[in-house]
C-alpha positions in Angstrom: -4.9 30.6 25.4 -3.7 30.2 21.8 -1.8 27.0 22.4 -4.9 25.4 23.9 -7.0 26.6 21.0 -4.4 25.2 18.5 -4.3 21.8 20.3 -8.1 21.6 20.3 -8.2 22.5 16.6 -5.5 19.9 15.8 -7.4 17.2 17.7 -10.6 18.0 15.9 -8.9 17.8 12.5 -7.3 14.5 13.2 -10.6 12.9 14.6 -12.3 13.6 11.2 -10.1 11.0 9.5 -12.4 8.2 10.6 -15.4 10.0 9.0 -13.5 10.4 5.7 -12.5 6.7 5.8 -16.0 5.4 6.5 -17.0 5.0 2.8 -13.9 2.9 2.1 -14.6 0.8 5.2 -18.3 0.2 4.3 -17.4 -0.7 0.8 -14.7 -3.1 2.0 -17.1 -4.8 4.4 -19.6 -5.3 1.6 -17.0 -6.7 -0.8 -15.7 -9.1 1.9 -19.1 -10.8 2.1 -18.5 -12.3 -1.4 -17.5 -15.9 -0.9 -14.0 -17.0 -1.8 -12.7 -13.9 -3.5 -14.1 -11.2 -1.2 -10.9 -10.9 0.9 -8.7 -10.4 -2.1 -11.1 -8.1 -3.9 -11.4 -5.9 -0.8 -7.6 -5.1 -0.6 -7.9 -1.9 -2.6 -10.6 -0.5 -0.4 -8.7 -1.5 2.7 -5.7 0.3 1.4 -7.9 3.4 0.7 -9.0 3.4 4.4 -5.5 2.9 5.6 -4.2 5.7 3.5 -6.8 8.1 4.9 -6.1 7.1 8.5 
């Protein structure tokens, strides 16, 4: 019973990473809407989301 509980707890902890990365992803999407420089300016927020994932 304990290994099953441990596996479920580990899966729940890992699935939360997407929730934690959401603010970085939303900010990145907003910055990318800026013409010409949006893609370059959004690199730090993309790196933030990648680091959390």
